[in-house]
N, C-alpha and C positions, 0 to 999 in steps of 0.2 A: 895182504889178505890175512896173515896171522894177526897183525895188529888190529884190524877191524873185527875179527872174530873174538879177540880178547875183550874189546870194548863192548861188544854185544852181550857177552857173558856177564860182565860186570853190571850192566844195566838190568839184566834179568834178575841177578841176585838182589840188587837194590829194591826192585819191584816186589819180590817175594818177601823181603824183610818188612817193607811198608804195609803189605797186606796183613802180615802176622801182627803188626802193631795195631791195626785198625779193628781187627776182629774183637779183641777183649774190650775195647772202648765201646763198641756197639752193644755188646752183651751187658756191659755195666749200665748203659743208659736204659735198656729194656728192663733190667732188674729193678732199677730205681722207679720206673713207671709202675711196675706191679706192686711194689711196696706202698706207693702213694695210694693206689686204688684200694688196697687192703685196709689202709687206715680210714679212708672215706667210708667204706662199707661198714667197718666196725662202729664208726661214729653214728651212722644212720640206724643200725640195729640197736645200739644203746639208747638213742633218743626215742625210738619207737617203744621200747620196753618201759622206759620211764613214763611215757605218755599213757600207756595202758595201765600201769600201776597207780598212777595219780588220778585216773578218770573215775567219776562217781559210779558206784554200782547201782544197777536198776533191777529190782526184784519184782516179778510178776506173781501175784498170789491169786488163787482161784476163789478164795473166800475173803471178803472184807473183814477188817477187825471189828467194826461195829456197823450199825444200820445207818448211821449218818455219814455221808460221803465227805471226806476231807481230801480233796485233790492235792497231791504233793507237788513239789517244785517241777519235777520232770513232766508230770501230767499237765500241769498248767502251761508249761512251756510248749508242749505239743499242741495243746488246744489253741493257745494264742498264736502260734505260727500258722495253724490252719485257718483260723478265723482272724485274718489280718485286720479286718474292719472292726474297730473297737465298738462301734454302735451295736454290733450283733452279739457281743460277749455278755453272758450273764454270769456274775460271780456268786450267785446264790448257792449255798451248800444245801443239797437236797436232803430233806428229812425222809428217810425211807420208811419210818414208822407211819408217817402220815400217808405216804403213797400206798403202803400196804393196806391200811384201813379203808382207803377210798376204793382200791381195786377190788376189795372183797364185796363191794356193792354190785359188782358185775357177776351175775349168776351164771352167765354163759361163757366165762373166760376160758374154761377148759376146751372149748370148741374153736377158739380163735386160730385162724390160719396165719395172719400176719399182723405185726405191730410196727407202725412207723415211728421213728425216733428223730426228732429235729432239735438241733442245738445242744445235744448232750455230749460230754467228753467221753473218752474211751473207758474210764473207770465206771462212769454212770451207765454206759451201754452194757458193760458186763454185769452190772447189778440188775438191770432190766432182764437180762437173759436168765438170771437166777430166779427172779420173781415169777416170770411166765416162761418156763423152759420149753413147753411144748409148741409154742408158736415160733414162726420165722421172724426175726427182727431185721428190719430194713432201715438203714441209716439214710435219712432223706437229705438231699443236697439242695440248697437254695442260693441262687445267685444274688449278689448284693444289688440294692437299688442305687441309682446314681447319686452322687454327693449333692447335686444341685436340686434334688427333689426334697422340698421342705413341706411342713404342714401348711404353710401359707400358699404354696403352689397347688396343693391338693384341695384346699378350702379357701379360695380367694374371696375377697369382699365383693368383687364384681366381675362378671364375664359378659362378653358380647353376645347376648341372647339372640339379637336380630341378625347376627353374622354380617354386620355392615363392614367391618374391617378385617375380621379373621374368624375362622371356625374354631370355637373353643374345644380343646382336647385335653384329657387328663394324662399326666405322665404314666408311663408303664411301670408296673411292679412285677418283676419276674415271678413265674410260677415254679412249683416244686418239680424237680427232676425225678420222675418215678417211672420205673419200667413197665408198670401195669400188672405185674404179678409179684408176690401172691396177693390174694384178697386182703385188704387192710380192714381190720375190725376195730383197732384202737390206734389213735394218733396222739402221741405224747409230745408236747412242745415245752421247752424251757425258755420262758420269756425274760428278756432283760427288763430291769425296773430301776430307773434312775430317779429316786425320790427327791434327790437334790435339784433336779430339773423339772421340766414339764412332761412327766411321764404319761399323762393322759393325752398328750398331743405329740406322741413319739411316732415318727414315721416307721421306725424299725419294728415297734410292737404291732402297729397296724399291718405291716407287711407279713410278719409271722402269722398273725391270726387270719388274715385274708388267705394266705397260702394254705393253712390248715382247713379253712372252710371250703376252698376250691377242691382240695383232695377229697374231703368227706362228701361233697356234693357230686363228685364224679363216680361214686360207688354205684355199681350195677346190681340189680336184683332188689330184694326186699329186706335184706339183713340190715340191722341197725349198725351205725358207725358211732363210736364213742370218741370224744375229744377230751384229753386231759392237759390242762395248762398247769405248769409249775412256776409260780410267780407270787411275789408279795403284793403286787398291784392288781387292781380289779380288771378282769378282761372286758373287751368291748361289749357292752350290753345290746347294741343294735345288731351285732352278728350272732352272739351267743346269749340268749335271753335268760332271765331268771327262771322262766318256765321250763327251760331245757336243762337247768342245773340239777344233777342227780345227787351229788354229794360234794361237800367242801370241808376240808380239814387243814387248817394252817395255810400253807402255800399251795395246796393241791386243790384244783378246781376240776371236777368231772362233769362233762356235759354229754347228753344224748340229744343232739339237735334233730329237729324235724327236717329231713332232707329235702322234702318238696319246698318248704318255705326257704330253706337255705339256698336252693338253686335259683329261686326267684330273686333273692337278695344279691347274689354275686353277679347277676345279669345287669344290675344297676352300675352306674359309674362309680369309681373308687371314692370320689368326693364330689364337691359342688363345682368342680372345675369344668364340667360340661353338662349339657342338658340330657336327661334320660330319654326324652322324646323331643326332637327338634321342632321348633315352631313352624318351619317350612317343610312340608312333606316332601320327602325324597322319592325319586322314581324307584319303584320296586320291580325287580325282575319277575316276569311271569313264571310262576312255579307250578309244575305239574308232576304227578306221581302216580305210580301203580300201588294199589293197596290190597291187602288181604287180612284175614283175621283167623286166629287160632284160639280155641277155648275148650275147656272141659277135658281134653285129652291131647297127648303128644303124638298120636299116630300119624298126623298129617305133616309133621315137621320135615320129613324127607321129601314129601311132595312140594312143600313151600321152597325148600332149597333147590329142587329141580326147576320149579317155576322161575325162580330168580335167575338161574343159569340160562334158561331158554330166553328170557327177556333180554339179557345182556348179549346173547349170541345173535339175537335179531337186529342188533345195532342200536338199541334204545339206550339213552343216557339219563333217562328220568330217574327221580328218586324212587326207591322201593321202601314202602312203609308197611309194617305188619303190626297188628294189634294182638296182644297176647294177654292172658289172664294168669292167675297164680298157679294154675296146673302145669304150666310150662316151666321146667326146671332151668337152673343156671347153665347146666350142661347143654341143653337143647338151644337155649338162647345164644350161647357162644357159637354154635353151628350156624344159626340163622344170621348172626352178625357177620360171620366169615363169608357167608354167601352174598352179602351186600344189603341185607334188610336193616332198616332203621326201626328199632323196637320201641313200641309204646305200650306201657302196661295199663290195662283197663280192668274195671270190674264188670263182669258179664251181667246181662239183663235177661231175666227169665220170661219166656212167653207164657202169660197167665192162662192161655187156653190150651196149652200143650199137655199131654199126658206125661207123668213122671217117667224119666229115662227114655223119652221119645227122642227121635233124631232132631226134632225142631224145638226141643225144650228151651234152648238158650239162643235161638236164632235172632231174637230181638237185640242181641249184642251188636249187630251190624249198624244199629243207630249211632254207635260211637264214632262211626266214620265221619259224621257231620261235625264232630269236634276237631277235626284236622283243619283248622282255619288258617294254618300257615300256607296252604296250597290253594291255588285258584281253580284247579281242575284235578279230579281224582278218577282213575279208571280202576274199578273194583274187579278183581278176579278171584275165583276160588283157588284154594291152596293146592288143588290137585290138577290144575290146568297146565297145559303146555302151550307156549306162544311160539308158533312156527314161522311167523314173519312179522315184520315191524308194523305195529298198529298205533303208532304215535299220532296218526292223522285223526283218530277218533276224538 
C-alpha cells in the first residue's frame, strides 16, 4: 500500500509541473495574437489617413466667380455619372449674360411659382436659383429613349398604310417625370448640339423638345408658359414656331407658345411612322356624359361638387363634363377636378335680349354644349341639382 501511495503522489507532482509549464506557453500565444492585431489596425489607420490627405478638396461656393459657367472636373464627373447616356449630354458652357438679357423680357417673372430645369448640371441649377430666387426650381427627370430608336425609324420612307401586313406604330418617347406641383411658368432646357453630325435629325434633341412641349401643353388655367432653350442649334420650327419666339440672344431662345395649338400638335404622331388618321375607321366606344356649365360667378361651385358626388353615389360611371369661363379661378377649378369633373374652358355668350345684370344675361352660353362632339349623348343638369337615383337610362 505504501508503495502504491508513493507512486500516486509522484504522478500528481508530475501533472502539476506539466500544467505549470503549459500556462506560460498559452499566455505567450495570446500575447502574440494581440500584437499582430495591433499592427494590422495601425496599418489600416495610417492608410485611411493617407487617402484622406491625398484626396482632392471640393469647395462649394454660393456665388460663381463670373457669369459664364465653367464646370470643373468634379462637377463634370458628377454630371457624366448621372447622365450615363452620352447622347443626352450637352457640353455647352452657358453664357449667363445672354440668359439674363432674355429673362428680362419676361415682365411677370416676379410672380413665377415654379421653374422646370432639364439637363442642367448642379452648378448651373444653383445659378438659376440666383437668377430667379423667388420661384421654386424643379429639376426635371427624363428617361432615355431606347438605343434602337433612330431618325429612320421615326421617319421611314414607307409604311403599310393599308395595314395589309402590320399596323404601323411609332416608337415611344418617354415623357417627363413631373409631380404636378408647383405650377410651372418657365421651362428651361439645355439641348445637346452635335454640329459634327446630323444635329437637325437628332433623336435626342427631338425627345427633349417634345418633352418640353408636352409639359407646357399640360398646363392648366389661362396663365402663359414660357420655354427657354439653351443651344447653339436651331430648335424645331414645327413645334416652336418663329411666331412664338419672344427673344433670342446667342444660344438662348425664349418662346411663349400658343398652348392651344401646341396641344393639337402633340396629339399627332411623333413622326411619319404611323397615320394620324387610319384609313380604316376603327370601332369607337359609345361615349355618354353628364354636363353642366358655370359662368359669371363661382357661387355654384359647391353645388357642382355636390352634384358630381350624387351622380357617383347613384352608381353612374359616365364622364362628368363641366364648362367654365374665366370667372372660375384656379382654386375652384382644382376643387371641381377633385370632384371628378372634366373641365372645358369656354367664352360665355350673352343673351342679346336680356337686361344687364339679369339672371339670364349669359344663358346663351349653354349653346357651347353642342361643341362637345367627343360624346354621342349628353345629359345636361343644372349645377345645383342632386341626382338621387341612377338615370343612365335616359
